[in-house]
C-alpha positions in Angstrom: -19.7 18.8 -46.3 -19.7 22.3 -48.0 -17.5 25.0 -46.8 -19.6 27.8 -45.1 -19.6 31.1 -46.9 -17.5 33.7 -45.1 -18.4 37.3 -46.0 -15.7 39.9 -46.4 -16.0 43.5 -45.8 -14.3 46.8 -45.4 -14.5 49.6 -43.0 -12.7 52.8 -41.8 -12.9 52.2 -38.2 -14.0 49.0 -36.2 -14.8 49.7 -32.8 -14.8 46.7 -30.4 -16.9 47.4 -27.3 -20.1 49.4 -26.8 -19.5 51.0 -23.3 -18.7 54.6 -22.7 -15.5 54.7 -24.5 -16.7 52.8 -27.5 -20.1 54.8 -27.9 -18.1 58.0 -27.6 -15.8 57.0 -30.2 -18.5 55.8 -32.4 -20.6 59.2 -31.8 -17.6 61.2 -32.6 -16.4 59.6 -35.8 -20.0 59.1 -37.0 -20.4 62.9 -36.7 -17.0 63.3 -38.6 -18.4 61.2 -41.7 -16.3 58.3 -41.1 -17.4 54.8 -42.1 -17.5 52.8 -38.7 -18.9 49.8 -37.3 -19.3 49.0 -33.6 -19.6 45.5 -32.1 -20.5 44.4 -28.4 -20.5 40.9 -26.9 -23.6 41.6 -24.7 -27.0 40.6 -26.0 -28.8 43.4 -24.5 -28.0 47.1 -23.6 -27.1 48.0 -20.2 -29.9 49.1 -18.1 -28.6 49.6 -14.4 -25.3 49.7 -12.3 -21.7 50.2 -13.5 -20.3 54.1 -13.7 -22.5 57.0 -12.8 -20.4 60.0 -12.0 -19.6 62.8 -14.8 -17.1 65.6 -14.2 -17.3 69.4 -15.2 -15.0 68.7 -18.0 -16.8 65.8 -19.5 -19.9 67.9 -19.3 -18.1 70.5 -21.3 -17.2 67.7 -23.7 -20.8 66.5 -23.9 -21.8 70.2 -24.6 -19.3 70.4 -27.6 -21.3 67.3 -29.2 -24.7 68.9 -28.4 -25.2 66.2 -25.9 -25.1 68.2 -22.5 -28.6 69.5 -22.4 -30.3 66.0 -22.3 -27.5 64.8 -19.6 -28.3 67.8 -17.4 -32.1 67.2 -17.7 -31.7 63.5 -16.7 -28.9 63.6 -14.2 -28.7 64.6 -10.5 -26.2 67.6 -10.0 -23.8 67.4 -6.8 -22.8 70.7 -5.5 -21.9 70.0 -2.0 -19.5 67.5 -0.4 -19.9 66.6 3.3 -17.1 65.0 5.5 -17.8 62.9 8.4 -15.5 61.6 11.0 -15.7 59.5 14.5 -17.3 61.4 17.2 -16.2 61.3 20.8 -19.6 59.2 21.5 -18.4 56.3 19.2 -20.5 57.2 16.2 -19.9 59.8 13.4 -20.2 63.6 13.2 -20.1 66.1 10.5 -16.8 67.7 10.3 -17.1 69.9 7.1 -19.0 70.7 4.1 -17.5 72.2 1.1 -18.1 72.8 -2.6 -18.0 69.2 -4.4 -16.3 71.0 -7.3 -13.5 73.6 -6.3 -11.9 74.1 -9.9 -12.3 78.0 -10.5 -12.5 77.8 -14.1 -15.2 74.9 -14.3 -18.1 76.0 -16.6 -20.3 73.4 -14.6 -19.1 73.8 -11.1 -20.7 70.4 -10.1 -20.6 66.8 -10.7 -23.7 64.9 -12.5 -24.8 61.5 -11.7 -26.7 59.2 -13.8 -26.6 55.5 -14.2 -24.4 54.4 -17.2 -27.1 52.8 -19.1 -28.8 56.0 -19.4 -25.6 57.8 -20.2 -25.0 55.2 -23.1 -28.5 55.8 -24.3 -27.7 59.5 -24.9 -24.9 58.3 -27.3 -27.2 55.6 -28.7 -29.7 58.2 -29.7 -27.2 60.5 -31.1 -25.7 57.9 -33.6 -29.0 56.1 -34.6 -29.8 58.9 -37.1 -26.3 59.0 -38.2 -27.0 55.3 -39.5 -24.8 53.7 -36.9 -26.2 50.6 -35.0 -24.4 48.6 -32.4 -24.1 45.0 -33.5 -24.9 43.1 -30.3 -24.0 39.5 -29.6 -21.0 40.1 -31.7 -17.2 39.1 -30.6 -13.9 39.2 -32.4 -12.2 35.8 -32.6 -9.1 36.7 -34.2 -7.1 40.0 -35.3 -4.0 40.2 -37.5 -2.1 43.4 -38.3 -0.1 43.6 -41.6 3.8 43.8 -41.1 4.2 45.5 -44.3 5.5 49.0 -43.3 4.4 50.4 -46.6 0.8 49.3 -46.0 1.0 50.5 -42.3 2.1 54.0 -43.4 -0.5 54.2 -46.3 -3.8 55.8 -44.4 -5.9 54.4 -47.5 -5.0 50.9 -46.7 -6.7 48.3 -44.7 -4.0 46.6 -42.6 -6.0 45.2 -39.9 -8.0 41.8 -40.4 -10.5 40.9 -37.9 -12.9 37.8 -37.8 -16.1 38.6 -36.1 -18.5 35.9 -35.0 -22.1 36.4 -34.3 -23.3 34.5 -31.1 -26.9 34.9 -31.8 -26.9 32.6 -35.1 -27.7 29.0 -35.3 -24.8 26.4 -36.5 -26.3 26.2 -39.7 -26.3 29.8 -40.4 -23.3 32.1 -41.4 -21.9 33.1 -38.3 -18.3 34.6 -39.1 -17.3 37.7 -41.1 -13.8 38.8 -42.0 -13.7 42.6 -41.5 -10.8 44.4 -43.1 -10.2 48.0 -41.4 -8.1 50.7 -41.6 -8.0 51.2 -37.7 -9.4 49.3 -35.0 -10.2 50.6 -31.4 -10.4 48.4 -28.5 -12.9 49.6 -26.1 -13.7 46.3 -24.6 -12.9 46.9 -20.9 -10.5 46.0 -18.1 -10.3 42.4 -19.3 -9.7 43.6 -23.0 -9.5 41.0 -25.7 -7.8 43.4 -28.0 -5.2 44.1 -25.5 -4.4 40.6 -24.8 -4.0 39.8 -28.5 -1.0 42.1 -28.6 0.4 41.2 -25.3 0.2 44.5 -24.1 0.9 44.3 -20.2 -0.9 46.1 -17.5 1.5 47.6 -15.1 0.8 48.3 -11.6 -0.6 46.5 -8.7 -3.8 45.3 -6.9 -4.6 47.0 -3.8 -5.8 45.3 -0.6 -8.9 47.3 -0.2 -12.3 45.7 -1.0 -15.5 47.6 -1.5 -19.2 46.7 -1.9 -21.6 49.0 -3.9 -25.3 49.1 -4.0 -27.7 51.1 -5.9 -31.2 51.8 -4.2 -34.2 54.1 -4.1 -33.9 56.6 -1.4 -34.1 54.9 2.0 -35.7 56.0 5.2 -33.0 58.0 6.8 -32.2 60.8 9.2 -28.7 61.5 7.7 -28.6 64.9 7.0 -26.4 64.7 3.8 -28.2 62.0 1.9 -28.7 64.3 -1.0 -25.0 65.6 -1.0 -21.9 63.6 -1.7 -20.9 62.3 1.7 -17.5 60.9 2.6 -17.4 59.2 5.8 -14.5 57.9 8.0 -15.9 55.8 10.7 -14.5 53.3 13.4 -16.1 50.5 11.1 -14.6 51.5 7.9 -15.1 54.0 5.3 -18.3 55.0 3.3 -19.1 57.1 0.1 -22.8 58.0 -0.5 -23.8 59.5 -3.8 -27.1 60.9 -4.7 -28.5 59.9 -8.0 -31.1 60.5 -10.4 -34.8 59.9 -9.8 -34.6 59.8 -5.9 -32.0 57.0 -6.0 -28.6 56.7 -4.0 -25.4 54.8 -4.4 -23.5 53.6 -1.3 -19.8 52.4 -1.7 -18.7 50.5 1.5 -15.4 49.4 2.8 -15.3 45.8 3.6 -13.1 43.4 5.5 -11.2 40.7 4.0 -12.6 38.1 6.3 -16.1 38.7 5.1 -15.8 38.3 1.3 -12.3 36.8 0.6 -12.5 32.9 0.0 -9.4 31.5 1.9 -8.9 28.7 -0.5 -8.7 30.9 -3.5 -7.6 34.1 -1.9 -10.1 35.8 -4.2 -13.3 37.9 -3.7 -16.1 35.5 -3.4 -19.6 37.1 -4.0 -21.1 34.2 -2.6 -20.1 35.1 0.9 -21.8 38.5 0.9 -24.7 40.1 -0.7 -26.2 43.4 -0.8 -28.2 43.0 2.4 -24.7 42.4 4.2 -23.2 45.3 2.4 -26.0 47.6 3.5 -25.7 46.3 7.1 -21.9 47.3 7.1 -22.9 50.9 5.9 -25.7 51.1 8.7 -23.1 50.2 11.4 -20.7 52.9 9.8 -23.4 55.5 9.7 -24.4 55.3 13.6 -26.0 57.1 15.1 -28.0 57.9 11.8 -30.5 55.3 10.6 -30.5 54.1 7.0 -33.5 51.6 6.3 -34.2 50.2 2.9 -37.8 50.4 1.5 -37.6 48.6 -1.8 -35.5 46.3 -3.8 -31.9 46.8 -4.6 -31.5 48.2 -8.1 -27.9 46.8 -8.5 -24.8 45.8 -6.3 -21.3 44.5 -6.7 -18.2 43.7 -4.7 -14.7 44.7 -6.1 -11.1 45.3 -5.0 -9.1 48.0 -6.3 -6.4 47.5 -9.3 -4.4 50.4 -10.2 -2.8 49.6 -13.5 -1.8 51.3 -16.9 -1.2 49.5 -20.0 2.4 49.5 -21.5 1.2 50.9 -24.6 -2.1 52.4 -25.9 -1.4 51.8 -29.6 0.2 49.2 -31.9 1.8 50.8 -35.0 -0.9 53.6 -34.9 -3.4 51.1 -36.4 -4.9 49.5 -33.3 -5.7 51.4 -30.2 -7.2 50.8 -26.6 -9.2 53.2 -24.8 -11.0 53.4 -21.4 -10.8 50.6 -19.0 -8.8 48.5 -21.6 -5.8 50.8 -20.8 -6.3 52.0 -17.3 -8.1 50.7 -14.2 -8.4 52.3 -10.7 -10.8 52.8 -8.0 -14.2 54.2 -8.7 -14.2 56.1 -5.4 -12.3 59.2 -7.2 -15.2 59.3 -9.9 -12.8 59.1 -12.9 -13.5 55.7 -14.8 -16.2 56.8 -17.1 -14.8 60.3 -17.5 -11.4 59.1 -18.3 -13.0 56.8 -20.9 -14.9 59.3 -22.7 -12.2 61.7 -22.9 -9.9 59.0 -24.2 -12.0 58.6 -27.1 -12.6 62.4 -27.4 -9.0 62.7 -27.7 -8.4 60.0 -30.3 -11.4 60.4 -32.6 -10.5 63.7 -34.2 -7.0 62.6 -35.0 -8.3 59.3 -36.7 -10.8 61.4 -38.4 -8.4 63.8 -39.9 -6.2 60.9 -41.2 -9.0 59.1 -42.6 -10.2 61.9 -44.7 -6.6 62.7 -45.8 -6.1 65.8 -43.9 -3.5 64.7 -41.4 -0.4 62.8 -41.6 -0.2 59.4 -39.6 2.4 60.9 -37.2 -0.7 62.8 -35.5 -1.9 59.6 -34.2 1.1 59.0 -31.9 0.0 62.0 -29.9 -2.9 59.9 -28.6 -0.5 57.6 -26.7 1.6 60.3 -25.6 -1.1 62.7 -24.2 -3.6 59.8 -22.8 -1.0 57.7 -21.3 0.5 60.5 -19.4 -2.8 61.4 -18.1 -3.5 57.9 -17.1 -0.2 57.7 -15.1 -1.1 60.9 -13.3 -4.5 59.3 -12.6 -3.2 56.3 -11.1 -0.8 58.4 -8.9 -3.5 60.5 -7.6 -5.9 57.4 -7.2 -3.2 55.6 -5.0 -3.1 58.8 -2.8 -6.7 59.1 -2.6 -7.5 55.6 -1.9 -4.9 55.3 0.7 -6.5 58.2 2.5 -9.9 57.2 2.1 -9.3 53.5 3.2 -7.1 54.4 5.9 -7.8 54.5 9.6 -9.5 58.1 10.8 -7.3 60.2 13.1 -8.5 59.4 16.6 -7.1 59.0 20.3 -6.5 55.4 19.4 -5.0 56.0 16.0 -3.0 59.3 16.4 -1.3 58.4 13.0 -4.5 58.0 11.2 -6.0 60.4 8.4 -6.7 63.9 9.6 -9.8 65.4 8.4 -7.9 68.4 7.0 -5.5 66.4 5.1 -8.3 64.4 3.5 -10.3 67.6 2.5 -7.3 69.4 0.9 -6.6 66.3 -1.1 -10.2 66.3 -2.2 -10.0 69.7 -3.3 -8.0 69.4 -6.5 -8.4 70.4 -10.3 -7.7 66.8 -11.2 -10.9 65.2 -10.4 -12.9 67.9 -12.1 -11.0 67.2 -15.4 -10.3 70.8 -16.1 -6.7 70.5 -15.1 -5.7 68.0 -18.0 -2.5 69.5 -19.6 -1.0 67.8 -22.7 2.8 68.0 -23.1 4.4 69.8 -26.2 4.1 67.6 -29.3 3.3 68.2 -33.0 -0.2 68.8 -31.7 0.8 71.3 -28.8 3.2 74.1 -29.6 5.2 75.4 -26.8 6.0 79.1 -27.8 4.4 82.5 -27.2 2.4 81.6 -24.1 3.0 85.2 -22.8 0.7 86.3 -25.7 -2.3 84.8 -23.9 -1.3 83.8 -20.5 -4.8 82.5 -19.6 -5.0 80.1 -22.5 -2.6 77.5 -21.6 -1.0 75.7 -24.5 -2.0 72.1 -24.2 -5.1 72.8 -21.8 -8.6 73.3 -22.7 -10.1 76.6 -23.5 -11.6 77.9 -20.2 -15.1 79.4 -20.4 -15.7 83.1 -20.8 -18.5 85.2 -22.1 -18.3 87.6 -25.1 -20.9 89.6 -27.0 -21.9 88.8 -30.7 -21.1 92.3 -32.1 -23.9 92.2 -34.5 -26.7 92.0 -31.7 -25.1 92.2 -28.5 -26.0 88.7 -27.8 -23.9 87.1 -25.0 -22.2 83.9 -26.0 -20.0 81.4 -24.0 -16.8 80.9 -26.0 -16.9 77.2 -25.4 -20.1 77.0 -27.5 -18.3 78.6 -30.3 -15.9 75.7 -30.2 -18.0 72.7 -31.0 -16.6 69.1 -31.7 -17.0 69.5 -35.6 -13.5 68.5 -36.5 -12.5 72.0 -37.5 -9.6 73.9 -36.0 -10.7 77.1 -34.6 -8.7 80.4 -35.0 -9.5 82.9 -32.5 -8.4 86.2 -33.7 -8.0 88.6 -30.8 -7.8 91.8 -32.9 -7.3 94.3 -30.0 -8.7 97.7 -30.2 -9.5 97.9 -33.9 -10.3 101.5 -33.8 -6.7 102.2 -33.1 -4.8 102.9 -36.5 -1.7 101.1 -35.5 -3.5 98.1 -34.4 -5.7 98.2 -37.5 -2.7 98.1 -39.6 -1.4 95.1 -37.7 -4.5 93.3 -38.3 -4.8 94.1 -42.0 -1.3 93.0 -42.4 -2.1 89.7 -40.6 -5.1 89.2 -43.0 -2.9 89.7 -46.0 -0.6 87.1 -44.8 -3.2 84.7 -44.0 -4.8 85.0 -47.6 -1.5 84.3 -49.2 -1.9 81.0 -51.3 0.9 79.3 -49.5 -0.7 80.3 -46.1 -1.9 77.4 -44.0 -5.5 78.9 -44.5 -5.3 78.1 -48.2 -2.8 75.2 -48.3 -5.1 72.6 -46.6 -8.3 73.9 -47.9 -10.4 71.9 -50.3 -13.6 73.2 -52.1 -16.8 72.9 -49.8 -14.7 71.4 -46.9 -13.0 73.9 -44.8 -10.4 72.9 -42.2 -10.5 76.1 -40.3 -13.3 78.2 -38.6 -12.3 81.8 -37.6 -13.8 83.6 -34.6 -13.0 87.2 -34.4 -12.8 88.7 -30.8 -12.3 92.5 -30.6 -11.9 95.0 -28.0 -14.7 97.7 -28.5 -18.2 99.0 -27.3 -21.3 97.6 -28.2 -22.7 101.1 -28.8 -20.2 102.0 -31.6 -18.5 98.8 -33.0 -19.2 98.2 -36.6 -18.3 94.5 -37.8 -18.0 95.7 -41.5 -14.9 97.9 -40.9 -13.1 94.4 -40.1 -11.4 92.8 -43.1 -13.7 90.3 -45.1 -11.6 87.4 -43.9 -12.7 88.3 -40.2 -16.3 88.5 -40.7 -17.2 85.7 -43.0 -20.5 85.5 -41.5 -22.1 88.2 -39.2 -22.3 85.7 -36.5 -18.5 85.2 -36.3 -17.5 88.7 -34.8 -17.6 89.1 -31.0 -16.5 92.0 -28.5 -15.1 92.0 -25.2 -17.7 94.3 -23.6 -20.4 94.2 -20.8 -23.8 92.7 -21.6 -26.7 95.2 -22.1 -27.8 94.9 -18.6 -24.1 95.5 -17.4 -24.4 92.4 -15.3 -21.2 90.7 -16.7 -18.7 90.6 -19.7 -15.9 93.0 -20.6 -13.1 91.1 -18.8 -12.4 88.4 -21.5 -9.0 89.9 -22.6 -7.7 90.3 -19.0 -9.0 86.6 -18.1 -7.2 85.2 -21.1 -4.2 87.4 -20.5 -4.2 89.0 -24.0 -2.7 92.5 -24.3 -3.6 95.3 -26.3 -1.3 93.9 -29.3 -3.9 91.0 -29.7 -3.1 87.4 -30.6 -3.8 84.5 -32.9 -4.8 81.4 -31.2 -5.3 77.8 -32.8 -7.7 75.6 -30.9 -7.6 72.1 -31.7 -10.9 70.2 -32.8 -11.0 68.6 -29.2 -11.1 72.1 -27.5 -7.5 72.1 -26.4 -5.0 75.1 -27.2 -2.7 74.1 -29.9 -0.6 77.0 -30.9 -0.3 80.9 -30.1 1.3 83.5 -32.5 1.6 87.1 -32.7 -0.6 88.9 -35.3 2.6 89.8 -37.2 3.8 86.4 -37.4 1.2 84.2 -39.2 4.2 82.0 -40.4 4.1 80.4 -36.8 0.9 78.8 -37.6 2.1 77.7 -41.0 5.0 75.7 -39.2 2.6 74.4 -36.6 0.1 73.1 -39.1 2.9 71.8 -41.4 4.1 69.6 -38.7 1.1 67.2 -39.1 -1.5 68.4 -41.7 -1.4 67.2 -45.3 -2.2 69.1 -48.6 -5.1 67.7 -50.3 -4.3 65.4 -53.2 
């Protein structure tokens, strides 16, 4: 019998799993001109169910890739959250309404909801023109990582060997392929095959709380907050109602063990309860309000909450896991898809810089140090939140129950919005000179603020000047350039930056810049002249901005104050993912030389 032919191939990055984490990773790397492949076990793309909530920070991230406009057009915006608790008559009553997002620096002060399949379509439509296609019905069946340290430390090598198998081929067709990859990213969910191959443990615990979920078209109802996020504590259990796109809603319903757990296996048994019973439980908890289904269920499931974090997020900086593969938690806090997308956003720029030979392998270690800390913080919050949400409400019978005030206070945190993520000092985050720009926190994302483009007084949101294009952005706060002393400081800074050994020139390659300079001056639109600035600071007329009010006097002119930048100015390095990496005074460009020297590579 002839030995079947096995094809061998090479790729920079092999992505396993085409959920939100995998597609985000593919989109980011494809935009960075990295050679990638992405495989998925499913035979068809997702069309219903799964995750649906996108946080304010994740919308900012989508905006940085040019994807937010479509998401905002297709999604439902949730601006208000309503809280219900038991009433004296036995049903429930409205306790409070508050902003769904309370983070003051959120550019998008709302949550967006859209079913996961539609969100994945946004990524799919973005990567298709870039020549990337998800390889469906394809699974990995073995993975080997070289043990040769020299090979592992050589970013041009292909130390990961993965055997792929096509599930849609007949027995007499070639079904297997051996892929040699520089890097592998496991985005293959809570039961991650990649994670298991390297014996990475999931540390944490399974909670006793069991929930049912149903997606449905807007029902007949007299519940007044059906189009707001509604968090309900009732004597029959807790409910979370989420408005969705296209006149849809999602209902999370707390269930009792006896209704869904198989006594023989002690596991959740979907045969014991279906969507009708889940809805009936919700209807009891919503009394005296009515909730009557008027069409078929779109999707449903039952789950119990596991709160776990992987013991490691990477193997030798060559194999990485992201998303549900490295952290699982309650969906009630709406963090699953957001954490997954932001894992990949954090990892992709680092892999891209290493693949192109622009950064040292040590930069990759910051993926685990940054995102695993976030995951641990997420689990700690999720445990607290789930305990409160699943707990008995405070009533005369339960005087040790959850008080509405405590519940609302816990809800109103920057954590769920995503804007509070703070990465610790590392090679990618310096910890000096914070006082020069107290509102641009080292290790946090650049908060939104509007400035005027100096050439035409056109207002711009600073975040829109920081696209995810894999360049470091240098925000040059020149101060008042008309001041002779400040002008001398700026000109001296430019002289230092133009020296051959300066970071600006050390890491440059012809036609392939590493840095994008955005100049932000104090000045008045009526008198400011961009051509008085040194040429380096106005490489193009569109790169110069002033901190002044817009022509109508409606907004603006408070950027320096908001960012805590004094009259002496500051030089701020923003990472490709939009997080502040370093801050130095104008007269100490050497501080940025040292920052970039810690992980950047001089082109060969």
